[in-house]
Steps between C-alpha positions, in 0.01 A plus 500: 500500500580375859762260362669776309506722808639210714782436261564882485514518873732208537745619247503866611503384860818296437657800324410748778632238755834495328516874484422524871763228559753720331412791726519279808838363391647843430373678816387228741773239498770740629286569806443126554873441481556778752237366732646143475848632571373663821306183608810275438729746679262493807495121488886483483523733795250289696699183422826663613352619831290187570629202312264257665184696430306457183587748228280669250444346163741566213462608144851402415652155459242330723204653305295250304490733204800715419468870437580479128220241464259718699583797278431285183185371660377854547399529134330159515303614803394830352420333160280236672334773706431696186346196335272429785400866548457556132264197459279608804504874380381398146207301636399773728545758219269287283236513773534878540518584132194697391346488846709695749755776449612690193365369165833519328700176542817679550365737769320207673826301502696782658216563756489129594876472529519815725219369708661158534828661606327707763285217644746212487838677542475847643234433771685213665841669451398797720431268786745216435789628285751260359808415706849399388631146590676614825164637632218272646470204724472173314265370775241770412502458116167311494325769711655789302398335174147455624479867602625612160246284318217641728608852389478392134154363552396818673644707221312302237172509698534880551555538123190293419300715752638816333406382147149401616450834668616690188248318284212558740558864595443678158307815596789731577866453376640653818282287725606193290864576552471555868282185554739293299807618683327443839398144390859423425685691786279410794569122506867554397574752770313288752718202413820708525384610841369173638735229366816434712815676414805291410828658613794257483781734377806430717669771687774661306373404160576782253181695443617619164551149370162394642304760327701472173408143496135562568480767233676278252249225584204743444670633186531150357126455521431849369722424198319171433145644528590806297669300230223244494214760504652707225583201275162323556313822428707593198456157338132487592435841339677393189301179480168690555593743217578215266165337582315818451655588164343225300164553658499868410609419148213254461254756645617772265486260194 
C-alpha cells in the first residue's frame, strides 16, 4: 500500500507542480520582468554617473542563464518540486492514515494538504515574504535562507504540537479547539515577534509591484497545494471505494 501511495504522490505531485508552474508563468513572470527592468535601469544609471564604481549584476547579456531559459526552467523547477513534495506527502499520509484526522482518505488528504500549506508556506510567508529579483542584498542570502528555514521548522513543530493536543484533549469540543489553536499559535506568534525582521526593499521600489509579486508567489503555492490535495484525495477515495466493493460483495455472498 505504501508503494502505491508513493507512486500516486509522485505522479500527482508532478502534475500539480506543472499546474502551479503554469500559474507562475502567467502571473509571476511579468512581475519578474518588471523587477529586472527596474534593476537594470538603476544599474545603467549608476554606471553612467560613476563609471569606475562597480555596477549591479545584470540579467541581460551578461547573465549566465537567459530569461527565455529561466522561463522554460520554471516548469522544470515546479515539476521537480512537485515530485519531491508529492513523495514526502505520500509517506506522511501513509503514516497518518487511520490514525489521525478524518477517516475518509479524501478528507484526510485535503486536511493534510491544507495543514502543510499553512505550516510550510503561510507561516514563513507572513514573516519573510518573497521578494522579486531587484530586492535583497546578495550578501545576506545565507542568513535570510536560514531564517526562512527556521520559520518552516517552527511551523511544522507548532503543527505537531497542535495535533498532539487535539488527540489528548477529548473531553470538550470547544476546549479541544481552543487548546489546539493555542498550541499552534503561541510558538508561531512568538517566532514572528522574536525573530529578526528583514527589510531590504530599496527606496523608490514600486509598492504595487512588490505586493503583486509576493501575492503571486503565495498564489503559486496555494494553487499547487490545492491542486495536489484535491487530486490526491479524489484518487485516494476512488481507490478506497474500488477496494471496498469486492470486500462487500464477498461478505454479502
